[in-house]
Phi, psi and omega in degrees: 000150179248125186241149163242121176257133181235127179207145176302332174202155179248052175202147177065143175054224182293331177294321176295322177296318179299317180296318180293319179297318177300316181296317181294319178296320179297317178300332182261021169092006178265159180257122182233122173255130179258122177273114178246128185226137176290162176217167180288122185281049176240134191319299185274003181253350184300307183292313177300319181292322176296317181300316182291310185292321179289327176297317178298319179298318179296319182298326183266355178281117184270354181287152178243137186239153172291314182229128169254119186240113176263145181241112181083157189306315181300337180283346186296329183292314177293322177302319182299319186271347179290154183265113181200156179295316183225148181241137180230140175232128177254133179229124178254103186092157179282111189305314183294326177292321178297317180293322176306318184288326191260339190230179181286170180297323181293317177295320179298319179297318178297318182296319180295319178295318179297316181301312183297330180282308190287337180291350177272348188279317186285161173286329178217146174245140177231155173215160185263359179225146178292332178295315177294319177304315181293318181297316179295326177292316182290318186279322189234358183055044179246135181271131175241143172276134180269114176224099185292158178265118184270178175268145167270095187292341179294335179298331185285353174296338179284343185264108181277203179289143183226135179283131178290140177249118186303133176057032173270133179244133183249139169242126179233115181165183179288153173273077185215159187299318184295337179276350175072023181299328179294330179292317178295320179296323177292326180281344192303323182294340180264357186269133181273055181187186182249126180265128176251126183259119177254088181250342183211058180234162176294162179300316181299317178298316181298319180293323176299319180292317176303311185296330181275355186266162176274328184212145167251134181246132177238090189268031192297150168269336184210134181207162167254259177233087193296127179296326181305320179298314181296321179295317178297317176305312183297327181270011176063040177242128181292152186236138169247123182224164180274160183274062181226153175053226183270004182302315179293348174287337179259315183262109170268119189305128180066010175243299178252000180172192180240132177254133176231159177290151177288164174060034182223083184301320183295316180292325177297313179298320180297316180296320179296312183296320179296319180288324177299328184269357184239086185296322181298315179294320180301315180293322179295315180297318180297317180295316180294320178296319179297316178297318180299311185291324179290328181276339190231341192229040174243164181294331177301326181274318190272324184303315178302330178290321176295314181299317178297320178301312180295316181297317179296322180296319181290339178282338183295000000 
């Protein structure tokens, strides 16, 4: 199959997933072209400028593709104008809700109008979490295909042995409100350990810190299917996360991790302290999480589902 992948960036979040999927498809004999387009580096202009510039690029692209796959709402405009048998759009999280959290009411209103329009364009919509799938069905009566984003486990070959640091707690993610970093910082004075914040480090550095830690904390207010949880699972580190978005799809409370309510620093600190003091439970959660991610969230498991999805789409 011949693919065109369109994304505002091919790193981090949904862009990282797009890059990994492109690499896996290429390894398996498919042809994948990645459309990369610059954008205006101003906060509220990044997505609009990407939408305009990538659309122009699509209009002048004379190649024809079996599948044109856009990643996130701003990619939908270029997806619409690209030449392909079938069009797919992937959205991780409800786009308008994310914009509500991060931007002004005027920007949010524009995003909601854009979302309602562009979701009608593709032949198929996909998302990586059942929570997002359910929300779009409830809010907009739109059907999404569930295709989770797995880990590239070969990347972990770069992470060698790491010495454990007693009672170290790791946070890995953006320094932003939706990630709940402020909630963890508020809880920090009650925590019987040292919190290390990985907000601007290389992937290798972040993985070393996770591996050296006793617990990884995901205190989010809003999430899709966080990669950090899967990475911690793979590295045999227990995770405490909030009961939002797709986190409970990964963390089964007291089985593969600990679930706490969002926006509750005291309860978060209590859960961290209890797990720090219970080595047997910590080891059990780490082992169960590791087994879960290896059985359900690797490319060996997920790639055949993507290939089948594309093949079925081309038969329609």
